[in-house]
C-alpha positions as a printed NumPy array, in Angstrom:
array([[  0.   ,   0.   ,   0.   ],
       [  1.355,   3.355,  -1.029],
       [  0.034,   5.078,   2.095],
       [  2.535,   3.122,   4.19 ],
       [  5.41 ,   4.194,   1.955],
       [  4.284,   7.808,   2.129],
       [  4.028,   7.743,   5.928],
       [  7.418,   6.061,   6.23 ],
       [  9.044,   8.549,   3.834],
       [  7.618,  11.424,   5.875],
       [  8.881,   9.878,   9.112],
       [ 12.348,   9.509,   7.603],
       [ 12.36 ,  13.091,   6.321],
       [ 11.358,  14.408,   9.748],
       [ 13.549,  11.955,  11.702],
       [ 10.44 ,  10.677,  13.468],
       [ 10.292,   7.332,  15.226],
       [  6.593,   6.924,  15.965],
       [  3.472,   7.138,  13.844],
       [  1.822,   9.299,  16.489],
       [  4.247,  12.08 ,  15.529],
       [  2.891,  11.953,  11.975],
       [ -0.667,  11.96 ,  13.306],
       [  0.127,  15.074,  15.343],
       [  1.481,  16.88 ,  12.274],
       [ -1.641,  15.924,  10.299],
       [ -3.927,  16.949,  13.173],
       [ -5.612,  13.553,  13.334],
       [ -6.03 ,  10.927,  16.081],
       [ -3.042,   8.562,  16.307],
       [ -5.222,   5.502,  15.606],
       [ -6.037,   6.98 ,  12.186],
       [ -2.475,   6.242,  11.046],
       [ -3.027,   2.621,  12.024],
       [ -6.23 ,   2.609,   9.969],
       [ -4.281,   3.977,   6.996],
       [ -1.616,   1.327,   7.417],
       [ -4.186,  -1.479,   7.637],
       [ -6.169,  -0.253,   4.639],
       [ -9.31 ,   0.436,   6.672],
       [ -9.175,   4.095,   5.655],
       [ -7.552,   6.157,   2.956],
       [ -5.872,   9.464,   3.595],
       [ -7.226,  12.531,   1.89 ],
       [ -5.557,  14.085,  -1.125],
       [ -4.609,  17.063,   1.037],
       [ -2.887,  14.802,   3.559],
       [ -1.059,  12.908,   0.812],
       [  0.157,  16.144,  -0.763],
       [  1.366,  17.444,   2.619],
       [  3.285,  14.236,   3.361],
       [  4.716,  14.018,  -0.161],
       [  5.919,  17.616,  -0.295],
       [  7.466,  17.328,   3.155],
       [  9.267,  14.126,   2.119],
       [ 10.439,  15.571,  -1.234],
       [  8.187,  13.236,  -3.227],
       [  6.425,  14.528,  -6.313],
       [  2.822,  15.202,  -5.191],
       [  1.57 ,  14.098,  -8.629],
       [  3.108,  10.703,  -8.015],
       [  1.598,  10.544,  -4.533],
       [ -1.909,  11.277,  -5.822],
       [ -1.663,   8.713,  -8.618],
       [ -0.49 ,   5.938,  -6.318],
       [ -3.067,   6.939,  -3.701],
       [ -5.837,   6.711,  -6.313],
       [ -4.577,   3.247,  -7.216],
       [ -4.86 ,   2.218,  -3.566],
       [ -8.442,   3.504,  -3.394],
       [ -9.736,   1.525,  -6.403],
       [-12.461,  -0.898,  -5.369],
       [-13.608,  -2.338,  -8.705],
       [-11.548,  -5.293,  -9.984],
       [-11.204,  -3.762, -13.458],
       [-10.169,  -0.405, -12.014],
       [ -7.624,  -2.129,  -9.775],
       [ -6.144,  -3.888, -12.807],
       [ -5.937,  -0.64 , -14.784],
       [ -4.356,   1.228, -11.89 ],
       [ -1.938,  -1.667, -11.429],
       [ -0.906,  -1.333, -15.082],
       [ -0.454,   2.429, -14.717],
       [  1.615,   2.196, -11.559],
       [  3.741,  -0.612, -13.059],
       [  4.522,   1.649, -16.009],
       [  5.392,   4.439, -13.591],
       [  7.796,   2.178, -11.776],
       [  9.415,   0.774, -14.932],
       [  9.636,   3.897, -17.094],
       [  9.991,   6.526, -14.444],
       [  7.335,   8.908, -13.284],
       [  8.674,  11.979, -15.104],
       [  8.08 ,  10.497, -18.579],
       [  4.456,   9.727, -17.805],
       [  3.821,  13.198, -16.427],
       [  5.294,  14.763, -19.559],
       [  3.109,  12.535, -21.712],
       [ -0.041,  13.347, -19.761],
       [  0.793,  17.042, -19.758],
       [  1.243,  16.99 , -23.53 ],
       [ -2.044,  15.165, -23.989],
       [ -3.918,  17.566, -21.731],
       [ -2.371,  20.538, -23.506],
       [ -3.917,  19.314, -26.769],
       [ -7.343,  18.599, -25.271],
       [ -8.749,  22.174, -25.483],
       [ -8.17 ,  22.184, -29.246],
       [-10.836,  19.535, -29.76 ],
       [-13.874,  20.912, -31.549],
       [-16.688,  20.287, -29.079],
       [-19.36 ,  20.951, -31.72 ],
       [-18.759,  17.477, -33.138],
       [-20.01 ,  16.016, -29.868],
       [-23.483,  17.577, -30.186]])
């Protein structure tokens, strides 16, 4: 689960020993971290961004991997698994550049053809 990696990276960056220190920084009860680690809950995007930025992890990467963790549908899990495998194999930066290029072209689509 990516949440565990994110929490651990934050703890390392802050030289923390206990999860309750992370909970304090996030302003949440200490048992919430345990729920994140066990997969009973998922952290919010805001929390993931905070932890990622503090641990010098690209927040885009954090949100993508967090979304993969949240997938409930079997097909969605498979698709997210494929995406995250590509991220791991090809490097995250290449995918971001590709997505950015694709999104940059999106506004040029003539929406009148959709009506």
